[in-house]
C-alpha positions as CSV (number, residue, x, y, z in Angstrom):
1,X,52.2,-20.2,16.0
2,X,48.7,-21.6,16.4
3,X,47.2,-18.1,15.6
4,X,49.2,-17.9,12.4
5,X,47.9,-21.4,11.3
6,X,44.3,-20.4,12.1
7,X,44.6,-17.2,10.1
8,X,46.1,-19.1,7.2
9,X,43.2,-21.6,7.3
10,X,40.6,-18.9,7.3
11,X,42.2,-17.2,4.3
12,X,42.2,-20.5,2.4
13,X,38.5,-21.1,3.2
14,X,37.6,-17.5,2.1
15,X,39.5,-18.1,-1.1
16,X,37.6,-21.3,-1.9
17,X,34.2,-19.7,-1.2
18,X,35.0,-16.8,-3.5
19,X,36.0,-19.2,-6.4
20,X,33.1,-21.7,-6.1
21,X,29.5,-20.5,-5.4
22,X,27.8,-21.8,-2.4
23,X,25.0,-23.3,-4.6
24,X,27.3,-26.1,-5.7
25,X,27.5,-27.4,-2.2
26,X,23.7,-27.4,-1.9
27,X,21.6,-30.4,-2.9
28,X,19.2,-29.6,-5.8
29,X,16.0,-30.9,-4.1
30,X,13.9,-29.9,-7.0
31,X,15.6,-32.4,-9.3
32,X,15.3,-35.1,-6.7
33,X,11.6,-34.5,-6.3
34,X,10.9,-34.6,-10.1
35,X,12.9,-37.8,-10.4
36,X,10.9,-39.5,-7.6
37,X,7.5,-38.5,-9.1
38,X,8.3,-39.4,-12.7
39,X,9.6,-42.9,-11.8
40,X,6.2,-43.9,-10.4
41,X,4.6,-44.0,-13.9
42,X,7.7,-44.2,-16.1
43,X,7.4,-44.4,-19.9
44,X,10.1,-45.5,-22.2
45,X,10.0,-42.5,-24.6
46,X,13.4,-43.1,-26.1
47,X,12.2,-46.1,-28.0
48,X,9.2,-44.4,-29.6
49,X,9.7,-40.6,-29.6
50,X,6.5,-38.6,-30.5
51,X,6.2,-35.3,-32.2
52,X,3.1,-33.1,-31.5
53,X,1.6,-34.2,-34.9
54,X,2.2,-37.8,-34.1
55,X,0.4,-37.5,-30.7
56,X,-2.6,-35.9,-32.3
57,X,-2.9,-38.7,-34.8
58,X,-3.0,-41.4,-32.2
59,X,-5.7,-39.9,-30.0
60,X,-8.3,-42.6,-29.5
61,X,-11.7,-42.0,-31.0
62,X,-13.3,-42.5,-27.6
63,X,-11.9,-39.1,-26.6
64,X,-13.9,-37.4,-29.4
65,X,-17.4,-36.1,-29.0
66,X,-19.9,-38.7,-30.3
67,X,-20.7,-37.8,-33.9
68,X,-17.4,-36.1,-34.7
69,X,-16.0,-39.1,-36.7
70,X,-19.3,-39.6,-38.3
71,X,-19.1,-36.0,-39.6
72,X,-15.8,-36.9,-41.3
73,X,-17.3,-40.0,-43.0
74,X,-20.2,-37.9,-44.1
75,X,-17.9,-35.3,-45.7
76,X,-16.1,-38.1,-47.7
77,X,-19.2,-40.0,-48.8
78,X,-21.4,-37.0,-49.7
79,X,-18.9,-34.2,-50.1
80,X,-16.0,-35.9,-51.9
81,X,-17.6,-38.9,-53.6
82,X,-21.0,-37.2,-54.1
83,X,-24.0,-38.9,-55.6
84,X,-23.7,-42.7,-55.5
85,X,-26.3,-44.1,-58.0
86,X,-26.4,-47.9,-57.8
87,X,-24.3,-49.6,-60.4
88,X,-22.0,-46.6,-61.0
89,X,-18.4,-45.9,-60.3
90,X,-19.3,-43.6,-57.4
91,X,-21.2,-46.4,-55.7
92,X,-18.1,-48.6,-56.1
93,X,-16.0,-45.8,-54.7
94,X,-18.2,-45.6,-51.7
95,X,-18.0,-49.4,-51.2
96,X,-14.2,-49.2,-51.4
97,X,-14.1,-46.4,-48.8
98,X,-16.3,-48.3,-46.4
99,X,-14.2,-51.4,-46.7
100,X,-11.0,-49.5,-46.2
101,X,-12.4,-47.9,-43.0
102,X,-13.5,-51.2,-41.6
103,X,-10.0,-52.5,-42.1
104,X,-8.4,-49.4,-40.6
105,X,-10.6,-50.0,-37.5
106,X,-9.2,-53.6,-37.3
107,X,-12.0,-55.6,-38.9
108,X,-11.7,-58.2,-41.7
109,X,-14.2,-56.8,-44.2
110,X,-16.1,-59.1,-46.5
111,X,-17.6,-58.1,-49.9
112,X,-20.9,-59.9,-50.8
113,X,-21.6,-59.4,-54.5
114,X,-25.1,-59.7,-56.0
115,X,-26.8,-58.7,-59.3
116,X,-29.5,-56.0,-59.1
117,X,-32.1,-54.9,-61.6
118,X,-33.3,-51.4,-62.2
119,X,-36.9,-51.6,-63.3
120,X,-37.0,-47.9,-64.3
121,X,-33.9,-48.0,-66.5
122,X,-34.5,-51.6,-67.5
123,X,-30.9,-52.7,-66.8
124,X,-29.1,-55.2,-64.5
125,X,-25.8,-54.5,-62.8
126,X,-23.5,-55.7,-60.1
127,X,-23.5,-54.2,-56.6
128,X,-22.3,-55.4,-53.2
129,X,-22.8,-55.4,-49.5
130,X,-19.7,-54.7,-47.3
131,X,-19.7,-56.7,-44.0
132,X,-17.7,-56.5,-40.8
133,X,-18.2,-58.7,-37.7
134,X,-17.6,-57.8,-34.1
135,X,-17.6,-61.0,-32.0
136,X,-19.5,-60.7,-28.8
137,X,-19.9,-62.8,-25.6
138,X,-22.8,-64.6,-27.4
139,X,-22.8,-65.8,-30.9
140,X,-26.4,-64.5,-31.2
141,X,-26.3,-61.5,-33.6
142,X,-27.5,-58.0,-34.0
143,X,-27.4,-56.7,-37.6
144,X,-26.6,-53.0,-38.0
145,X,-27.3,-51.9,-41.5
146,X,-27.3,-48.7,-43.7
147,X,-27.4,-48.4,-47.5
148,X,-24.6,-46.4,-49.1
149,X,-26.1,-45.7,-52.6
150,X,-28.2,-42.6,-53.4
151,X,-30.6,-41.3,-56.1
152,X,-29.4,-39.5,-59.2
153,X,-31.1,-36.1,-58.7
154,X,-29.2,-33.2,-60.2
155,X,-27.0,-31.6,-57.5
156,X,-27.9,-34.1,-54.8
157,X,-25.0,-35.5,-52.7
158,X,-27.2,-38.1,-50.9
159,X,-26.0,-36.6,-47.7
160,X,-29.1,-37.3,-45.7
161,X,-30.2,-40.3,-47.7
162,X,-28.0,-42.1,-46.9
163,X,-24.4,-41.0,-46.3
164,X,-25.7,-40.1,-42.8
165,X,-26.7,-43.6,-42.0
166,X,-23.3,-45.1,-43.2
167,X,-21.5,-42.4,-41.2
168,X,-23.2,-43.4,-38.0
169,X,-22.6,-47.0,-38.7
170,X,-18.9,-46.5,-39.3
171,X,-18.2,-44.4,-36.2
172,X,-20.1,-47.0,-34.1
173,X,-18.1,-49.8,-35.6
174,X,-14.9,-48.0,-34.7
175,X,-16.0,-47.3,-31.1
176,X,-17.1,-50.9,-30.3
177,X,-14.1,-52.7,-31.8
178,X,-12.3,-52.9,-28.5
179,X,-15.5,-53.0,-26.4
180,X,-17.0,-56.2,-24.9
181,X,-20.5,-56.6,-26.4
182,X,-23.3,-58.9,-25.1
183,X,-24.0,-60.1,-28.7
184,X,-22.1,-60.4,-31.9
185,X,-22.5,-57.3,-34.0
186,X,-22.6,-57.6,-37.8
187,X,-22.2,-54.2,-39.6
188,X,-23.5,-54.3,-43.1
189,X,-23.4,-51.4,-45.7
190,X,-26.0,-52.3,-48.2
191,X,-25.8,-51.6,-51.9
192,X,-28.6,-50.8,-54.4
193,X,-31.2,-49.8,-51.9
194,X,-32.7,-47.0,-53.9
195,X,-33.6,-49.2,-56.9
196,X,-35.4,-52.0,-55.0
197,X,-33.8,-52.8,-51.6
198,X,-31.5,-55.3,-53.4
199,X,-28.7,-55.4,-50.9
200,X,-30.6,-56.1,-47.8
201,X,-32.9,-58.6,-49.7
202,X,-29.8,-60.4,-51.0
203,X,-28.3,-60.5,-47.5
204,X,-31.3,-62.1,-45.9
205,X,-31.8,-64.5,-48.9
206,X,-28.2,-65.8,-48.3
207,X,-29.0,-66.8,-44.8
208,X,-30.3,-70.3,-44.0
209,X,-33.1,-70.8,-41.4
210,X,-30.6,-71.5,-38.6
211,X,-28.7,-68.3,-39.4
212,X,-31.9,-66.3,-39.5
213,X,-33.0,-67.7,-36.1
214,X,-29.6,-66.7,-34.7
215,X,-30.4,-63.0,-35.3
216,X,-32.1,-61.3,-32.3
217,X,-32.7,-58.0,-34.1
218,X,-31.8,-55.7,-36.9
219,X,-31.0,-52.0,-36.6
220,X,-31.7,-49.9,-39.7
221,X,-30.1,-46.4,-40.2
222,X,-31.6,-44.2,-42.9
223,X,-31.9,-40.4,-43.4
224,X,-30.6,-39.2,-40.1
225,X,-29.5,-35.5,-40.4
226,X,-32.1,-33.4,-42.2
227,X,-35.4,-33.9,-40.5
228,X,-36.7,-31.7,-37.6
229,X,-37.0,-34.5,-35.1
230,X,-35.3,-37.8,-34.3
231,X,-37.3,-41.1,-34.3
232,X,-37.0,-44.8,-33.5
233,X,-39.5,-47.2,-35.1
234,X,-39.9,-50.9,-34.6
235,X,-41.6,-53.7,-32.8
236,X,-43.0,-52.6,-29.4
237,X,-43.4,-54.5,-26.2
238,X,-41.5,-55.4,-23.1
239,X,-37.9,-56.3,-23.9
240,X,-38.1,-54.9,-27.5
241,X,-35.1,-53.0,-28.8
242,X,-37.4,-50.1,-29.7
243,X,-38.7,-49.7,-26.1
244,X,-35.1,-50.2,-24.7
245,X,-33.9,-47.3,-26.9
246,X,-36.7,-45.1,-25.7
247,X,-36.0,-45.8,-22.0
248,X,-32.3,-45.3,-22.5
249,X,-32.9,-42.0,-24.2
250,X,-35.2,-40.9,-21.4
251,X,-32.6,-41.7,-18.8
252,X,-30.0,-39.7,-20.7
253,X,-32.2,-36.8,-21.4
254,X,-32.1,-37.4,-25.2
255,X,-35.2,-36.3,-27.1
256,X,-36.4,-38.9,-29.5
257,X,-39.9,-40.0,-30.4
258,X,-41.1,-43.6,-30.9
259,X,-43.3,-45.1,-33.6
260,X,-44.5,-48.7,-33.9
261,X,-44.0,-50.9,-36.9
262,X,-47.7,-50.5,-37.6
263,X,-47.3,-46.8,-37.9
264,X,-45.1,-47.5,-41.0
265,X,-47.8,-49.6,-42.7
266,X,-49.3,-48.4,-46.0
267,X,-53.0,-47.3,-45.9
268,X,-54.1,-50.8,-47.1
269,X,-52.5,-52.3,-43.9
270,X,-49.5,-53.9,-45.6
271,X,-45.9,-53.4,-44.3
272,X,-43.9,-50.5,-45.7
273,X,-41.3,-51.7,-48.3
274,X,-39.5,-48.4,-47.8
275,X,-36.1,-49.2,-46.3
276,X,-33.7,-52.0,-45.6
277,X,-35.5,-53.3,-42.5
278,X,-38.2,-54.8,-44.9
279,X,-36.4,-58.0,-45.8
280,X,-35.7,-58.7,-42.1
281,X,-39.3,-58.0,-41.1
282,X,-40.5,-60.4,-43.7
283,X,-38.2,-63.0,-42.2
284,X,-39.8,-62.4,-38.8
285,X,-36.7,-60.8,-37.4
286,X,-37.3,-57.9,-34.9
287,X,-36.0,-54.5,-36.0
288,X,-35.5,-50.9,-35.0
289,X,-35.3,-48.1,-37.5
290,X,-33.6,-44.8,-36.8
291,X,-34.7,-41.8,-38.8
292,X,-35.0,-38.0,-38.7
293,X,-38.2,-36.4,-40.1
294,X,-41.3,-34.7,-38.8
295,X,-44.5,-36.7,-38.5
296,X,-46.4,-33.6,-37.3
297,X,-46.2,-32.3,-40.9
298,X,-47.6,-35.3,-42.8
299,X,-49.5,-38.5,-42.0
300,X,-46.8,-40.7,-43.6
301,X,-43.7,-39.0,-42.1
302,X,-42.4,-38.1,-45.6
303,X,-42.3,-34.3,-45.0
304,X,-39.1,-33.8,-43.0
305,X,-39.1,-30.0,-42.5
306,X,-41.2,-26.9,-42.9
307,X,-42.6,-26.9,-46.4
308,X,-40.8,-23.6,-47.2
309,X,-37.6,-25.6,-47.3
310,X,-36.4,-28.2,-49.7
311,X,-39.1,-29.3,-52.1
312,X,-42.3,-28.8,-50.1
313,X,-40.5,-29.9,-46.9
314,X,-38.6,-32.9,-48.4
315,X,-34.8,-32.9,-48.5
316,X,-34.0,-36.5,-49.5
317,X,-34.3,-37.4,-53.1
318,X,-34.0,-33.7,-54.1
319,X,-31.3,-31.3,-55.2
320,X,-31.3,-30.0,-51.6
321,X,-29.8,-33.2,-50.1
322,X,-26.4,-31.7,-49.6
323,X,-24.2,-31.0,-46.6
324,X,-24.0,-27.3,-47.5
325,X,-27.8,-26.8,-47.7
326,X,-28.5,-28.6,-44.5
327,X,-25.7,-26.7,-42.7
328,X,-26.8,-23.3,-44.0
329,X,-30.5,-23.9,-43.5
330,X,-30.4,-25.7,-40.1
331,X,-27.2,-24.7,-38.4
332,X,-25.9,-27.3,-35.9
333,X,-28.5,-29.9,-36.9
334,X,-26.1,-32.3,-38.5
335,X,-23.8,-32.4,-35.4
336,X,-26.8,-32.7,-33.0
337,X,-28.4,-35.6,-34.9
338,X,-25.1,-37.5,-35.5
339,X,-24.4,-37.2,-31.8
340,X,-27.8,-38.4,-30.9
341,X,-27.8,-41.4,-33.2
342,X,-24.2,-42.5,-32.5
343,X,-24.9,-42.3,-28.7
344,X,-28.1,-44.3,-28.9
345,X,-26.7,-46.9,-31.3
346,X,-23.5,-47.4,-29.2
347,X,-25.6,-47.9,-26.1
348,X,-27.9,-50.3,-27.8
349,X,-25.1,-52.6,-29.1
350,X,-23.0,-52.5,-26.0
351,X,-25.7,-52.7,-23.3
352,X,-28.9,-54.3,-24.7
């Protein structure tokens, strides 16, 4: 009787095993392992599902190579808007683009209107400075400025002079928005530089003496992508921004040459009224000036490249001041220079 029951039990067991695979009785350890790992850094993806396109759009700028965003701004200002003669609709379009970008980054942008006068044309017109402020640990300020207007040469986009400076300013403004900076950084895009430095002069004129005294230095960005070599000019001496930039570049292996403020003087010994640092220098505010040119080719630094290119070696203020010409004639130079200047400016405003 017992043997019959045993045989019956074995038959039932074999029947069950045939109907249901053994794997169902086996613990799925791979699922348990994944669950244990994923819960350590769990993310609620159900509330904010992302598509691949969404994910690419929210990649932080800090993940990009320095200079990549500047190249995009350059393409818009020079490639899409084109020449930006002071007082024209294109200058206004550039101002609106700059303001919109500041606001996208998270700043509250201010427009400072002023009246400029073109001696050559004999006309007055309205222009503006676009201002964004990054509060630092100290209320003491560093002004970072670049003019956004250009000359009206046929075919010129004003890419080098000075969409390049504004492009570097905008990328740096985006990068430092969430950074802690020792000083308050004031980003200013100046209007109407090419017809008399009107924007920067107006900006300084609007400051009272206490506000001027609160500025520890001004950084000027002008003509950054066409010249053979990169330079930093300014007041020299221990603790100066110019010398700090040179030492920082040396530590990072970045090639940039230094010139003093006196190297920019005219032959009669008077200061150079040649870019937006001028009004600050006249107000006894220290400055540094970033530029790309080639001082080996002329005593005043105006010849930027070998004289076989551009107009006797000059790119700015000529029909050759376009992204296409610079890219085709000097492959990789735009990216290299933008990377250099964004890196050095970012370091200066976050570490000086």
